[in-house]
N, C-alpha and C positions, 0 to 999 in steps of 0.2 A: 250360406256362409252369412257371417253378419260385417257390416260394410259401415264403416263411420267417416262422413264428411264434415268437412270445416270451410265459410266460406262465410270471409267478412266482408260480402261487399255488392251491390247490385249484378254487376258484369257477374260476379263469379255464380251469384245463385240460377241465373239464364245459364248457362255451360254446368253448373252443377246439376241440375234436374236433368238435361239431357246427356250426361254420365249416369244418371240413376237409370234411367230407363234404359241405356245402353247396356247397363250390370243388370238389369231385369231380363232382356233378353237371351241372355248368357247365362244367368243362373237367376230361374224362375223364383227359389226357393228365399232371394236376397232379403236381408233381414237389413232395413237401412236408420239409420240412426243420423242426425246432422246439427250442425251451427247453419243457420244459410237463410233461408227465404222463402216466399209465401209459391216458388216457381218448383224449388224443389222439394215442399212440402207435396202439392200439388202430382208431381211424378213420384211420390209414395215411398215419400222417408219422415221418419218422429222427426219433429222441428222442436231440438233440447231451446231453440235460445234466437231471436231474430237479429241479422244482421243490423240492422237499424243503431243496435244496442252497441255498439261494435267497431262503426264507420267512422274512427277520429281521423283527421285526413292534417298534415302538415307537423314539421317538426313541436311548433310552439305548443298544437293543442294535442298532440302525444301528451306531451311533457306535463302539460297541464290536469292529463285524465289517466296518470301511470298507475294512480289508488284503484281506479277501474278496471284497468286495462288486467292490475295483474291480480282482482280478485277472479274478473273473468276467467283467467288465465287457470287459477286452481280448481273453479268450480268444474273446466272445463274437463283437463287435469284426472280429476274424481270420478268425474261421469265416464270418461273413458276407462280408467281402470274397472270401476262395475260393471261394465258392460263388454269388457275387452274382444274388439270385435276382431276378426280373422285379418283386418288388413285398415287402418288408418289412411284414409285420401285426404289431402290437403289442394287447396286451390288457389294459386294466388297469394295474397294478404302475406306477406315475407313476416313481419315482425311477428307477428301473433301465431303465425305457421310453422316458421322455423322452430321457435321455443318448443312447439307442441311437438317437432319431428325428434327432438335430441329425446326428450324425455318416452315416446314413443317407442322410441329407441332400446334408452334403459331398461326398458321393461318389456323387450323383444316381442312387441308388435311389429309388424311389417308393417311399413312404411310407404305408400305412394304419393308423387306431387304430379300432380297435373296444372299446367301452365305455370310457368317456371317465374320465381322468384326472379325482376330485373337487377341481379345483380352484374349485368354486362351492362347497367348505367354507371353504377355505382359501389363502391367497395367492392369491386370482382372478385378479391382475395374469398370471399363469404362462398363462393363456388365449391371450396374444398369443406366447407362445412356444411353444403348441399349431401357432396361426394359423401359424408362421414356417417350421416345421420338418417338418407333416404334411399331405400332400396332401389326404386326405379322411379326414373325423374322426364315425365311425357311433357314435351315443348310442343308448342304453337308455332314459332318463327321460325321461319327458315334460317336465319341465321344465328340460331344458338347452338345448335350440332356441333359447327366450325369453333363457335368460343367457349364448350365446352372439354372440345378435347384438349385444346389447350392445356385441362389441368385434369390433363388423362383421366375424363369419364365420359362412359359409353351414353346417350340419353334415345330417347323414343321418340323420335320427328314422328306425330300424327296428324299432323295438317291443321290446322284452325277451325276451330268450332263455330268461329261468326259463318263461312262455310256453309254450315248444316243449319244454322238457322236461318238462313236468309234463301237458302233453298227451301225449305220449310215456308216461309214468309208467304201469304196470298194477302195480293192488296182489296183493301177494303171499294167494294164499287163507287160505294155511296159518301165517302169519304170528304169530298172536295162540298158535296150540299151538306152536308150535315154542319158539319161549318159553317155556312152561309157562304162562302167562298165567292169572290166575282170572276170574271175572266182575264182579271189582272197577274202576270207571273208570281208565282210565293218563293219565298225564300224562309229556308227554317232558320230558325232562329234553338241550338238545343248547348243549355247554359251548361251541362252535368248533372251530377244526381248526389252532390252533396252541399248541404247550406251553404257552407264558404264558400265552394266555387261558385254558386248562385248569387249572393249576394255582393261577389267581387265583381265578376264575371257579367251577370244580367244587364243590369245598368247601361254600360257603354254599350253592348249590343244593342239595347233598345236606342239609343244616341244617335244611335245611327241610321236607325229607320229612319230619320226624320228629311237624311235626304235622297231619300227615293219615292216621289212621289208614285210613279208608276210601276209601283212594286206592293204588295201586299205581304204582312209579316205573320208566322204563328209560331211562336214558343214552345216548345216538346217540352212539358213537364212532368214528371215525375210522383207516383204514390205515396211515397217513401216520406215525403217531406207536406209539413201541411200547405194546404190552397191560401191563406192567407199569405203567406209568404212571397207568393208570388203576385198576388194582387195586392199588395201593398207595393212595390219595385212594376208596377205595370201601372200606377194609377193615375201618371198624367200620358199615358198610351194608350187613347179609348178606343182607335181601330187597330190594334195588332191583338191579333186574339192568339188563344193557346187549348192545345191538345194535351189529354194529360195517357201517359203510358201506350204512345202511337208513334213511336220514331222510324220504325220503318215505313208507314202510313204519308208521315208526315214526308219523310224524303222523297215517299215515290213522286209526291208531284211537286216537289220543288225543283226550282231550279239553279241554286246554291244555296247556300249554307254557311253560317257563322257556328264553328262548333269551339266546344270546351278540348283543350288537350287527351285524352285518355282513347278511349275502346270506340266509343263512337268518331273520333275521327278514320278508323280501320273504317268499320262501318259504312260511314258515308263515302267512299272510297269504293269500294265494294260494292254501293249502289251505283256507283258512276255521277255520282252529283260533286258540282265544282266546290273547296269549301275555302274560309278561310277558317284559321289556328288561332286557338285563344287560349289564355292562360295567365292569371295572376295569386297569389297566392300573399303571405303577411312578410311584411321585409324583411322578417328573422327568419322564416323560412328559406323565405330563396335563396336569402347571402347564404345561409348553410349549405341548402343543396347545390347552387354556384359554384361554393368549394369540395364540393364532392364529388359532382357529375363527369361521366366519361365519354360521354358520348355528344358527338355535334347538334343532334336535334331532340326535342321533344315527343315530336310525333309519331306515333306506329310506321304510318305511310310515308316519311321520309326516312326513317329508321331501317323499313325492309327496302327503298328503293338506294338506300346508301346514298341518297343527292336530294339538292329542296325540291321536291314536286311542290309542296302546297307551303303560303308563307305560315308563317310561325309569329304572331305577337306576342309577345313576351312582355308580363311586368310592365316596366312605365311604356315599352313600345304600345300598349291596351291602351288604344284613346279612344275617340272618337277620329280626327282626322285619319288617321292609321288605318283604320279598318272601313271608311268610308272608301278610301283609296285602294285597299284590298282585294275588298267586295265588288266593286268595281272594274278591277283590273279582270273576274270573271265570270262576269255575264256574259248574255250572249254579243257577239260583237267585234268581243274582245279576241285578236289571238291568242291571249297569253289561257285563255279559257280551254283554247286545245290543246293548248300547251300541257297542260293539267292532266287534262284526259287521257291524254298519251302515256303520262308517265303514272296514272293509273291502271293502263294496260300493263307495263312493264310488271309493278306490284300485283296485279294479279295473276299473274303466270308465276312469278315465285308462288303463290302461296298454292297453289295446286288445287287438289279434288275434293270434296266436300267427301262428309264419314269421321271427321277426328274422334270425336264423340265414340262413335261405333267402336273404333280402331283401339280407343283409348280404354272403353269398357270392355272387350271381350282380352286383351292384354291382362288387365288388373284381375279378370275371375279366371284367368287360366292360373297366373302368379301365384294367387292366391293360393288354388286350388292343392297346384303345385308344393308349395311351401309349408300346407297344413299334411300333406301327404307323405311330405318327403322327413 
């Protein structure tokens, strides 16, 4: 059977790749075509467009690039119609993918959504749009089942694919020596995967490093962004090292971390590394988001725990002094470090077991076959 997948950012590429492998295990003859990235391509899909052409962040940036987004949307719709898959599989990336869901539904194509749009965070009535256009929603956060039940929408909670990725992770034994790190403990800096995040947040993270001479710092960079972007920002910090596309290896040797809000906050928690969550966007984007947001936290860790487990430094609160204080509080010797780790244990218990990709892939194949035969 034919499957068409759409992922619009880096984390979606990772989860899409694992999902493709699961689909192929249950449908060895599967033909996959996708908007995604290198990992999905390596998993065995024909890559039509790379997500880097679609990764616009924030209300202002999206508004400035509406023409490009609309053009890509039209091209995607035409490609889906030309190849007419048995199932269109949408992965997160709500603004684009909800439009694709509506389009596919109109043309009689079965729609699966893997990793729900964060409609519980703002504009909650979009849940009704999902119900109307998505044949089956596969969720990955434990509180989402109860949220969608309020709209009389039965969803499939399959667990979280990060647990799969972490279960498959094998630490590089020579990682520390390759980076030429000394015996001091390591603090990881994870500034995000989008240009705007990195230019806004990494300078504040770097400024805080000067306050911790007994630690060494390593920036986790991503390969989909140009190396000079990091070099320019790190020019005044010759002792801070960097490593590309190796966040898990970096966290594995880290004592603590400064992490930009997003999937990485949950990954850091699941690896049991105490963290401070950082976030900053444009003033306009923040003002719009603040007026719409319907949840008390921005980090997945706190949302799953339903309380503050990790400190969130947002917008004007993201400054050198506050980062320094929050980081000091989670270093060895401070009881707040142990309190955060105890909170991580609560989060991990709620998350369940690995196997999300396998469960989702198997159900998608079964549903697609039933639809074709029905």
